[in-house]
C-alpha atoms as one frame of an Amber mdcrd trajectory, in Angstrom:
protein
 -20.585 -28.540  -4.094 -18.293 -29.977  -6.762 -14.714 -30.824  -5.739 -13.269
 -28.621  -8.509 -15.237 -25.662  -7.090 -13.787 -26.262  -3.668 -10.316 -26.589
  -5.113 -10.702 -23.354  -7.050 -11.913 -21.544  -3.944  -9.049 -22.997  -1.944
  -6.541 -21.669  -4.475  -8.206 -18.275  -4.656  -8.411 -17.845  -0.920  -4.776
 -18.845  -0.627  -3.518 -15.701  -2.329  -6.315 -13.382  -3.401  -5.177 -10.909
  -0.797  -1.478 -11.375  -0.164  -1.672  -9.671   3.221  -3.834 -12.517   4.531
  -2.022 -15.533   3.098  -0.255 -16.132   6.378  -3.580 -17.430   7.697  -3.244
 -20.430   5.376  -0.300 -21.801   7.335  -1.898 -21.007  10.678  -5.248 -22.660
  10.169  -5.382 -24.939   7.134  -4.535 -28.146   9.004  -4.784 -29.040  12.678
  -2.236 -31.756  13.308  -2.331 -34.067  16.276   0.439 -32.136  17.959  -1.524
 -28.916  17.597  -4.820 -30.128  19.049  -5.610 -28.743  22.461  -8.096 -29.352
  25.199 -11.317 -27.642  24.167 -14.072 -26.022  26.141 -17.188 -26.663  24.095
 -19.940 -24.090  23.897 -23.588 -24.587  23.082 -23.523 -26.739  19.957 -25.879
 -25.422  17.248 -25.547 -26.687  13.690 -27.103 -25.526  10.429 -26.811 -27.794
   7.382 -24.025 -29.681   9.124 -22.004 -26.550   9.957 -21.559 -25.007  13.427
 -23.626 -21.819  13.656 -20.696 -20.183  15.442 -18.718 -19.917  12.189 -21.283
 -17.390  10.902 -20.154 -14.907  13.541 -16.496 -15.558  12.717 -16.991 -15.011
   8.971 -18.937 -11.761   9.513 -16.291 -10.614  11.989 -13.521 -11.242   9.468
 -15.355  -9.433   6.657 -15.872  -6.336   8.808 -12.318  -6.387  10.188 -10.736
  -6.652   6.742 -12.992  -3.869   5.450 -11.870  -1.766   8.402  -8.154  -2.390
   7.901  -7.895  -2.091   4.135 -10.330   0.821   4.002  -8.201   2.822   6.421
  -4.967   1.800   4.736  -6.190   2.694   1.220  -6.361   6.427   1.985  -3.539
   6.580   4.539  -0.676   7.849   2.370  -2.855  10.619   0.873  -3.948  11.568
   4.393  -0.298  12.090   5.301   0.421  14.053   2.139  -2.602  16.332   1.968
  -3.817  16.660   5.561  -0.431  16.800   7.309   1.278  18.437   4.295   4.130
  15.942   4.516   6.318  15.416   1.461   6.225  12.181  -0.508   9.279  10.692
   1.216   8.022  11.244   4.774   4.516  10.054   3.856   5.987   6.900   2.331
   8.250   6.270   5.327   5.488   6.549   7.933   3.142   4.435   5.807   5.661
   1.600   5.555   6.583   1.884   9.228   2.927   1.245  10.028   2.709  -1.724
   7.635   5.908  -3.175   9.104   4.414  -3.005  12.602   1.281  -4.755  11.337
   3.472  -7.698  10.320   5.611  -7.815  13.431   2.768  -7.879  15.957   1.237
 -11.206  14.748   4.173 -12.980  16.373   3.243 -11.344  19.682  -0.435 -12.189
  19.148   0.318 -15.858  18.493   2.475 -16.127  21.632  -0.147 -14.418  23.809
  -2.949 -16.621  22.438  -1.068 -19.917  22.705   0.706 -19.294  26.010  -1.612
 -17.097  28.052  -5.092 -15.902  27.044  -6.239 -18.368  24.409  -7.541 -17.399
  20.986 -10.987 -16.143  22.043  -9.828 -13.693  24.707  -6.918 -12.549  22.557
  -9.282 -11.722  19.698 -11.717  -9.872  21.983  -9.145  -7.856  23.930  -7.071
  -6.876  20.900 -10.220  -6.090  18.896 -11.098  -3.541  21.568  -7.631  -2.030
  21.169  -8.109  -2.137  17.396 -11.488  -0.365  17.601 -10.064   2.363  19.825
  -7.272   2.907  17.319  -9.690   3.273  14.412 -11.816   5.682  16.425  -8.794
   7.805  17.323  -7.778   7.908  13.654 -11.226   9.200  12.697 -11.061  11.894
  15.402  -7.533  12.919  14.376  -8.790  13.714  10.859 -11.370  16.291  12.054
  -9.727  19.580  11.111 -12.302  21.640  13.033 -10.793  20.452  16.346  -7.952
  22.974  16.071  -9.175  25.167  13.202  -9.855  28.289  15.264  -9.758  30.713
  12.326 -12.135  28.501  10.286  -9.928  28.567   7.181 -10.153  24.818   6.659
  -6.614  24.102   7.855  -5.828  22.824  11.371  -3.937  25.421  13.418  -2.144
  22.837  15.572  -0.986  19.940  13.429   0.932  18.481  16.362  -2.337  17.456
  18.024  -3.557  15.705  14.879  -0.219  14.000  14.237  -0.015  12.773  17.847
  -3.561  11.369  17.727  -2.874   9.684  14.392   0.330   8.041  15.590  -1.416
   6.720  18.713  -4.278   5.442  16.559  -1.956   3.726  14.082   0.027   2.103
  16.890  -3.163   0.674  18.405  -4.369  -0.490  14.984  -1.046  -2.228  14.278
  -1.209  -3.967  17.640  -4.845  -4.962  17.122  -4.841  -6.122  13.502  -1.507
  -7.892  13.844  -2.398  -9.480  17.167  -5.638 -11.051  15.957  -4.279 -11.992
  12.501  -2.953 -15.443  13.471  -5.902 -16.209  15.756  -9.162 -15.757  13.849
  -8.724 -18.406  11.131  -7.325 -20.923  13.599 -10.193 -20.174  15.989 -12.627
 -20.877  13.162 -10.938 -24.223  12.558 -11.381 -25.074  16.249 -15.166 -25.020
  15.818 -15.202 -28.264  13.815 -14.987 -31.834  15.050 -12.371 -34.259  13.747
 -14.857 -35.907  11.373 -15.845 -32.572   9.757 -12.841 -32.202   7.462 -14.983
 -31.426   4.411 -16.995 -28.787   6.271 -13.796 -27.271   7.648 -12.333 -27.006
   4.136 -15.487 -25.316   2.832 -15.454 -22.959   5.821 -11.931 -21.826   4.978
 -13.005 -21.167   1.400 -15.891 -18.989   2.577 -13.672 -17.417   5.235 -11.088
 -16.272   2.708 -13.732 -15.081   0.286 -15.060 -12.872   3.101 -11.539 -11.486
   3.538 -11.272 -10.706  -0.139 -14.761  -9.214  -0.322 -14.073  -6.933   2.639
 -10.706  -5.731   1.339 -11.894  -5.216  -2.246 -15.065  -3.336  -1.315 -13.267
  -1.108   1.178 -10.558  -0.190  -1.351 -13.297   0.972  -3.714 -15.564   2.684
  -1.168 -13.248   4.567   1.206 -11.565   6.659  -1.538 -15.064   7.735  -2.604
 -15.844   8.728   0.986 -12.541  10.595   1.199 -13.366  12.594  -1.930 -16.544
  13.959  -0.313 -16.432  17.330   1.444 -17.378  17.746   5.082 -16.712  20.044
   8.029 -18.443  22.265  10.560 -17.066  25.680   9.619 -15.341  24.903   6.316
 -15.624  22.035   3.886 -12.574  19.879   3.232 -11.966  16.366   1.925 -13.749
  14.043   4.315 -11.006  11.990   5.926 -13.074  11.703   9.136 -15.719   9.825
   7.132 -13.104   7.729   5.312 -11.681   6.659   8.691 -14.999   6.711  10.543
 -16.731   4.088   8.400 -13.891   1.553   8.925 -14.063   2.352  12.654 -17.795
   1.644  12.631 -17.200  -1.652  10.806 -14.676  -2.602  13.476 -17.301  -1.971
  16.163 -19.680  -4.235  14.244 -16.947  -6.885  13.962 -16.339  -6.812  17.713
 -20.039  -6.912  18.643 -20.824  -9.756  16.229 -17.901 -11.811  17.514 -18.912
 -11.360  21.160 -22.568 -12.215  20.415 -21.529 -15.712  19.378 -19.492 -16.277
  22.548 -21.703 -18.996  24.066 -21.575 -21.086  20.890 -17.799 -21.194  20.451
 -15.525 -24.115  21.105 -12.609 -22.560  22.975  -9.249 -24.313  23.102  -7.200
 -23.776  26.229  -3.693 -22.314  25.754  -0.990 -24.982  25.752   2.215 -23.079
  25.069   3.751 -21.705  21.902   6.112 -23.740  19.741   7.972 -20.609  18.633
   9.250 -20.057  22.154  10.406 -23.669  22.345  12.222 -23.350  19.021  13.919
 -20.128  20.108  15.036 -21.727  23.373  16.417 -24.755  21.521  18.365 -22.577
  19.071  19.636 -20.381  21.876  20.843 -23.384  23.865  22.621 -24.822  20.811
  24.408 -21.527  20.130  25.393 -21.127  23.767  26.720 -24.700  23.968  28.599
 -24.317  20.687  30.207 -21.120  21.956  31.333 -22.858  25.148  32.880 -25.693
  23.111  34.766 -23.621  20.570  38.225 -25.010  21.415  40.274 -27.284  19.139
  39.751 -30.270  21.417  35.964 -29.967  21.389  34.009 -32.830  19.778  32.897
 -32.366  16.180  29.235 -32.206  15.201  27.619 -32.658  11.775  25.397 -29.633
  12.360  25.675 -26.844  14.894  22.126 -27.603  16.122  23.408 -30.994  17.349
  24.932 -29.130  20.302  21.402 -28.949  21.738  21.254 -32.733  22.250  22.320
 -32.324  25.865  18.918 -30.840  26.724  16.496 -31.418  23.835  15.402 -34.622
  22.117  16.633 -35.471  18.645  13.206 -35.186  17.015  12.847 -31.537  18.038
  16.395 -30.819  16.862  15.707 -32.476  13.495  12.533 -30.409  13.138  14.390
 -27.206  13.972  16.987 -28.070  11.319  14.245 -28.346   8.703  12.815 -25.013
   9.782  16.208 -23.318   9.680  16.770 -24.595   6.140  13.643 -22.828   4.952
  14.284 -19.717   7.051  17.713 -19.484   5.446  16.003 -19.267   2.056  13.804
 -16.472   3.440  16.778 -14.100   3.784  16.472 -12.556   0.267  12.653 -12.438
   0.287  12.096  -9.042   2.007  13.218  -7.295  -1.171  10.157  -8.625  -2.997
   7.845  -7.199  -0.337   9.741  -3.908  -0.434   8.548  -3.501  -4.008   5.138
  -5.126  -3.609   3.864  -2.937  -0.771   4.704   0.274  -2.623   1.448  -0.184
  -4.501  -0.170   1.581  -1.552   2.431   4.348  -1.297   4.655   5.325  -4.236
   2.297   4.021  -6.908  -0.662   5.786  -5.301   1.334   9.029  -5.169   2.282
   8.490  -8.810  -1.415   8.220  -9.671  -2.049  11.690  -8.170  -0.119  13.191
 -11.108  -2.152  11.295 -13.708  -5.504  11.640 -15.441  -8.168   9.416 -13.860
 -10.953  10.169 -16.332 -12.157   6.868 -17.790 -15.132   8.471 -19.527 -17.964
   6.676 -17.782 -16.344   7.149 -14.360 -13.553   9.024 -12.644 -11.005   6.955
 -10.723  -9.470   8.365  -7.551  -5.695   7.815  -7.203  -6.139   5.524  -4.195
  -8.711   3.437  -6.074  -6.074   2.219  -8.537  -5.015  -0.260  -5.849  -8.122
  -2.298  -6.681  -6.463  -3.310  -9.962  -4.386  -5.816  -7.976  -7.246  -7.939
  -6.561  -9.209  -7.684  -9.793  -6.250  -8.973 -11.787  -5.753 -11.773  -9.263
  -9.279 -13.030  -9.955  -8.315 -13.258 -13.617  -4.763 -14.560 -13.251  -5.419
 -17.251 -10.634  -7.298 -19.653 -12.954  -5.161 -18.677 -15.953  -1.897 -19.514
 -14.192  -3.257 -22.587 -12.390  -5.075 -24.195 -15.300  -3.251 -22.854 -18.367
   0.270 -21.557 -17.720   1.528 -24.259 -15.352   0.087 -27.161 -17.422   1.642
 -25.716 -20.589   5.028 -25.442 -18.893   4.692 -29.053 -17.738   3.762 -30.168
 -21.269   6.939 -28.538 -22.545   8.927 -30.811 -20.250  10.245 -28.004 -18.052
  10.823 -28.743 -14.375   9.231 -25.604 -12.930   9.953 -26.225  -9.252   8.550
 -24.000  -6.480  11.844 -22.186  -5.958  12.099 -21.504  -9.684   8.572 -20.136
  -9.645   9.546 -17.811  -6.808  12.573 -16.638  -8.785  10.356 -15.817 -11.773
   7.957 -13.992  -9.459  10.770 -11.795  -8.177  11.875 -10.999 -11.726   8.304
 -10.039 -12.668   8.146  -7.672  -9.683  11.411  -6.105 -10.851   9.941  -5.652
 -14.333   6.878  -4.020 -12.741   9.122  -1.340 -11.276  10.876  -0.888 -14.609
   7.429  -0.279 -16.096   6.676   2.164 -13.254   9.933   3.986 -14.033   8.996
   4.290 -17.726   5.581   5.671 -16.777   7.242   8.123 -14.389   9.588   9.344
 -17.130   6.592  10.085 -19.357   4.816  11.819 -16.450   7.874  13.987 -15.832
   7.752  15.136 -19.453   4.253  16.501 -18.878   5.096  18.243 -15.600   6.115
  21.910 -15.553   9.796  22.733 -15.258   9.704  24.437 -11.877  12.672  26.589
 -10.764  15.451  25.160  -8.645  16.321  26.681  -5.280  18.797  29.064  -6.968
  16.535  30.067  -9.857  13.480  32.267 -10.310  10.771  32.225 -12.955   8.624
  35.038 -14.285   5.811  35.365 -16.780   4.228  38.616 -17.965   0.486  39.364
 -18.190  -0.885  42.268 -20.221  -3.943  43.969 -18.669  -4.332  46.336 -21.616
  -6.406  45.964 -24.772  -3.446  46.408 -27.145  -0.379  44.290 -27.763   2.358
  45.097 -25.289   6.051  45.151 -26.148   8.508  44.962 -23.287  12.163  44.273
 -22.667  13.311  42.037 -19.819  17.067  41.849 -19.275  17.620  42.738 -22.909
  15.081  40.224 -24.281  12.248  41.641 -26.398   8.881  40.110 -25.471   5.445
  40.680 -27.022   2.295  40.025 -24.991  -1.159  39.972 -26.548  -4.089  41.860
 -24.954  -5.334  40.319 -21.662  -3.006  37.355 -22.132   0.147  36.176 -20.468
   3.311  34.868 -22.054   2.850  31.184 -22.937   5.771  30.054 -20.788   7.743
  31.204 -17.779  11.160  32.751 -18.253  13.882  31.377 -16.016  16.431  33.707
 -14.422  19.512  32.976 -12.362  19.773  36.577 -11.181  18.124  38.052  -8.097
  16.823  41.066 -10.081  15.781  41.810 -13.653  15.312  45.070 -15.520  11.965
  45.468 -17.257  11.006  48.338 -19.565   7.701  48.791 -21.387   7.814  50.452
 -24.781  10.190  53.415 -24.723   9.849  53.852 -20.976  12.753  53.648 -18.528
  13.663  50.221 -17.122  12.465  49.266 -13.677  14.249  46.901 -11.299  12.140
  43.871 -10.389  13.151  41.832  -7.349  12.880  38.068  -7.860  12.302  35.340
  -5.274  14.596  32.355  -5.519  12.830  29.029  -6.002   9.523  30.745  -6.820
   7.348  31.517  -9.808   5.838  34.971 -10.266   3.599  36.815 -12.692   4.183
  40.486 -13.485   0.870  42.306 -14.121   1.464  45.109 -16.637  -0.987  47.969
 -17.208   0.407  50.243 -19.925  -2.426  52.798 -19.664  -1.762  53.362 -15.962
   2.000  52.699 -16.169   1.886  50.120 -13.372   3.683  46.853 -12.682   2.554
  44.460  -9.950   4.221  41.191  -8.946   2.129  38.253  -7.749   3.355  34.867
  -6.605   2.329  31.750  -8.526   2.184  28.055  -7.676   5.476  26.173  -7.662
   3.893  22.714  -7.630   0.916  20.968  -9.133  -2.347  21.598  -7.227  -2.964
  18.936  -4.601  -5.511  16.125  -4.797  -5.809  16.488  -8.572  -7.809  19.693
  -8.124  -7.499  22.794 -10.304  -6.286  26.182  -9.061  -8.241  29.092 -10.557
  -7.697  32.816  -9.900  -9.229  35.910 -11.485  -7.780  39.257 -12.601 -10.071
  42.250 -13.057  -8.977  44.363 -16.046 -12.223  46.387 -15.992 -12.465  49.919
 -14.683 -14.866  49.103 -11.852 -15.427  46.414  -9.245 -16.801  43.034 -10.335
 -18.178  40.048  -8.459 -17.435  36.469  -9.431 -19.564  33.641  -8.098 -17.790
  30.307  -8.108 -14.519  32.047  -7.183 -13.655  34.929  -4.851 -16.685  37.190
  -4.628 -15.453  40.782  -5.136 -12.488  41.941  -7.221 -11.419  45.559  -7.449
  -9.822  47.182 -10.490  -6.481  45.644 -11.615  -6.561  43.243  -8.685  -5.974
  39.511  -8.636  -7.669  36.973  -6.380  -6.194  34.092  -4.434  -6.388  30.641
  -5.939  -9.639  28.737  -5.602  -9.342  24.937  -5.753 -11.962  23.311  -7.964
 -12.332  19.574  -8.672 -12.300  18.025 -12.114 -15.326  18.562 -14.289 -17.323
  21.453 -15.606 -16.943  24.566 -13.432 -19.536  27.324 -13.783 -18.873  30.990
 -13.003 -20.911  34.193 -13.124 -19.308  37.642 -13.483 -21.467  40.558 -12.293
 -20.531  44.199 -12.953 -21.274  47.212 -10.747 -24.148  48.061 -13.072 -25.717
  44.630 -12.513 -24.759  43.168 -15.858 -23.891  39.471 -15.687 -21.946  37.000
 -17.735 -22.114  33.252 -17.229 -19.320  31.051 -18.494 -17.879  27.622 -17.787
 -14.545  25.821 -17.918 -13.959  22.127 -18.520 -11.264  21.215 -16.027  -9.066
  18.145 -15.937  -6.716  17.071 -13.136  -4.055  19.318 -11.589  -4.188  22.438
 -13.770  -3.808  26.120 -12.885  -5.389  29.092 -14.674  -5.276  32.859 -14.409
  -8.622  34.102 -15.787  -8.706  37.712 -17.003 -11.987  39.651 -17.052 -11.217
  42.090 -19.894 -12.230  45.700 -20.088 -13.906  45.051 -23.434 -16.107  42.206
 -22.188 -19.269  41.746 -24.215 -22.352  41.402 -21.994 -24.126  39.092 -24.406
 -25.142  35.467 -24.464 -21.697  34.488 -25.713 -19.845  36.731 -23.284 -17.805
  33.781 -22.010 -15.890  33.793 -25.294 -14.420  37.208 -24.480 -13.130  36.112
 -21.046  -9.483  35.071 -21.363  -8.220  31.881 -19.677  -4.436  31.851 -19.306
  -2.957  28.433 -18.579  -0.206  28.530 -15.938   0.115  24.795 -15.235  -1.210
  22.233 -17.668  -3.543  19.429 -16.521  -2.361  15.864 -16.028  -2.219  14.281
 -19.464  -0.712  10.861 -18.638  -3.685   8.550 -18.158  -3.953   6.280 -15.104
  -4.560   3.358 -17.434  -0.817   3.382 -18.106  -0.358   2.031 -14.587  -2.201
  -1.176 -15.488   0.885  -2.849 -17.076   2.930  -2.376 -13.908   0.036  -3.705
 -11.802  -0.265  -6.662 -14.190   3.429  -7.510 -13.847   3.376  -7.089 -10.072
   0.236  -9.210  -9.690   1.697 -11.893 -11.931   4.776 -11.878  -9.749   2.607
 -12.163  -6.654   0.743 -15.159  -8.054   3.878 -17.179  -8.811   5.912 -15.946
  -5.825   3.691 -15.518  -2.808   1.487 -18.594  -2.829   4.249 -20.782  -4.199
   6.446 -19.646  -1.334   3.776 -20.469   1.217   3.039 -23.851  -0.323   6.749
 -24.644  -0.503   7.211 -23.654   3.140   4.187 -25.697   4.142   5.511 -28.806
   2.374   8.953 -28.446   3.934   7.806 -27.687   7.488   7.495 -30.244  10.308
   3.900 -30.938  11.291   4.084 -28.950  14.530   6.199 -26.015  13.313   4.179
 -24.505  10.506   3.458 -21.489  12.717   7.213 -20.902  13.087   7.583 -20.622
   9.325   4.488 -18.446   9.267   6.181 -16.095  11.717   9.289 -16.095   9.532
   7.204 -15.323   6.441   5.489 -12.404   8.184   8.851 -11.153   9.360  10.072
 -10.940   5.735   7.085  -8.701   4.938   7.929  -6.436   7.879  11.607  -6.226
   6.897  10.598  -5.428   3.307   8.633  -2.404   4.496  11.543  -1.314   6.667
  13.759  -1.420   3.555  11.370   0.969   1.801  11.449   3.568   4.559  15.266
   3.358   4.737  15.641   3.875   0.983  13.006   6.627   0.916  14.857   8.601
   3.589  18.454   7.719   2.746  18.631   7.539  -1.055  17.451  11.124  -1.702
  17.406  10.567  -5.460  16.388  13.689  -7.418  14.019  11.807  -9.728  11.330
   9.318  -8.765  11.984   7.171 -11.829  15.559   6.692 -10.610  14.255   5.333
  -7.300  12.063   2.853  -9.164  15.093   1.690 -11.166  17.102   1.406  -7.938
  14.493  -0.875  -6.365  14.245  -2.962  -9.546  18.038  -3.325  -9.657  18.210
  -4.333  -6.004  15.533  -6.977  -6.521  17.275  -8.406  -9.581  20.541  -8.611
  -7.639  18.773 -10.315  -4.737  17.018 -12.615  -7.213  20.390 -13.818  -8.512
  21.486 -14.594  -4.954  18.202 -16.408  -4.278  18.499 -18.505  -7.431  21.979
 -19.647  -6.357  20.667 -20.544  -2.894  17.753 -22.396  -4.488  20.114 -24.356
  -6.734  21.840 -25.865  -3.705  18.623 -26.514  -1.809  17.547 -30.168  -1.513
  13.833 -30.805  -1.017  12.862 -33.002   1.912   9.794 -34.799   3.210   9.295
 -33.877   6.878   7.144 -36.965   7.522  10.009 -39.267   6.489  12.523 -37.461
   8.689  10.144 -37.381  11.672   9.461 -41.111  11.237  13.166 -41.829  11.712
  12.890 -40.612  15.294   9.532 -42.162  16.208   8.856 -45.906  16.168  11.542
 -47.340  13.941  11.607 -48.867  10.481   7.896 -49.671  10.263   6.854 -46.022
  10.594   9.671 -44.993   8.269   8.446 -47.356   5.538   4.889 -46.075   5.962
   6.050 -42.470   5.758   8.027 -43.151   2.599   5.048 -44.912   1.021   2.839
 -41.963   1.896   5.394 -39.554   0.482   5.292 -41.305  -2.882   1.567 -40.596
  -3.100   2.008 -36.875  -2.477   3.446 -35.225  -5.575   3.445 -31.816  -4.005
   5.802 -32.980  -1.274   8.103 -35.245  -3.289   9.067 -32.309  -5.476  12.453
 -33.515  -6.598  11.959 -37.289  -6.633  12.197 -39.853  -3.877  13.583 -38.647
  -0.585  15.889 -41.041   1.187  17.627 -41.145   4.500  21.012 -40.986   2.782
  20.012 -37.856   0.908  18.845 -36.293   4.142  22.260 -36.976   5.689  23.997
 -35.468   2.651  21.818 -32.404   3.027  22.880 -31.990   6.655  26.460 -31.682
   5.440  25.478 -29.217   2.727  23.469 -27.159   5.216  26.552 -26.940   7.445
  28.664 -25.729   4.509  26.148 -23.020   3.620
């Protein structure tokens, strides 16, 4: 395979799926200090590659399909199955994601210090599989649906099962995250560098394939209807298929057990770093008096117990970790693609003509755009910037990436403002709304609180009237006024039958129909009983049915009179509309009878197209490309050879903190408008970006190999390290790195 192909794959796998980039630091290079004693399995090679890597690649594909498939539909599961509001659904979603990025630290420690990678992967995969299975079971509404109405009677049982399942999934997926790629790297001998590099390319492509396919497929499965006694959206299938893929992943991985090379655990560097830092802080605290000796750096207080090389390495790590402090804000915005942006898509029109996009499928725009933007940025944008003579350093790239993410949320806010214009103006908690529907065949004139209103035959008033009073006085024609009691915070329709001198109040929807479905109800203005197939079956005279939820598309209905006459008609439905359909007394039982049936629109369909979300996805993905991978590559170049996993843990921790920020803002901000929350997040990121740019300005790039050589075998190794550094442009990012500059940086680090 051509070198440029391998390079392209390497770049793509590095950040195609941001949630798996941490594997790059864990497994890309095995340094001498990271090599461990290995227990070799039965060696079988195919075309120069260990056969064992086949099982690892298949395992990773299935596991990523399982995780991203479940996660794609999770926020809608909270909203529509548990009936949680948007804020609570968002908070629980981001709590789960945060846990998924905290547990890798635990998994790495367990694998390196106790069980080893193989056993850690197997044991936590079992936990993972159990969690996915419990999630699938929790979504079966028939478990507690004793009255068979399609709604679970005991939501507490389902919520408890789901929380247990999510906890096990977070422990499983996070625990194996730092192990699988590194375990794959263990399968190669020292002389198989080229094969190892190609393996990582294929490995990351399997990650991306699994995540992309699952994000497309599981929303389709969710949209299906299933159930024993009543049919509802099939969340058990949407969770069950990922659970089945996790079983396959576990079985495939275990099947290859005898072929694996298994490295024995040798201790975890993160624990050693934490102990060194803790000892330095404790010693510094003990020597806080005026007569205490002065140190260039507070980490130098650890010299009593730890060697100078380790201390120098910890200093380099702390420098980078210090720069990580503002980074969680980027992830706070980025991970809302799976929560707030998905919820935003539920209020939009997903009809693309040749196909209908589910709200949770819009998340696939991100990986698709990455496939396009990766080569464009790598081979067009960056070279053009270099040709213009601009010094576009990694930290400057990260700053631009943060600004692009902020612009993405500005775009999301603008889209939300336009969506809000199309949404009905529902009553506040102190208001009531009423519309009037005429069941007679002549125009009706009425007075409501002194306002004269005309209503055409079998039609309702075009809009709702808003009242701040608890009662209104309604009179029809010259008749006496009647007092109508209103319900605060609700919408109602007043059914008026002039011939029979009757008024009947019915309650209407006070929110858009869920899941993008359409709410249809029927009113019988005929003298006798009628049956409607496709809605509620039997409707008596002057009665109104409950709402029937119907998905987008062409809905067919048949009205059958007591005499056996029938009328077939259809309605072309969009997303999220509500209609009150009147069967008039003067219906014509002819071929074109559907034209005489009156459809009154109560809530208009979603008119803002989902395609308007593409600009915000484009900006966010662009920000990801220049922020995420650049940050990882920068960290990798600035990390000591044996402490890349420490920076990996720090990087994962910023993702977890970012998700915690989202749940805090979602619960604490309580902004009345969603667009205002988007602007708040964008403003916070811009403010953090300014702070980060100042920190980056004072940062001095270093070459870890040069610094480590100072503490090894003297001037000869130092000269070799410097010579090697000159040949590596990606490490010597700001020119030649000297010992004097390193000492100056120690002073600057102390000042910061």
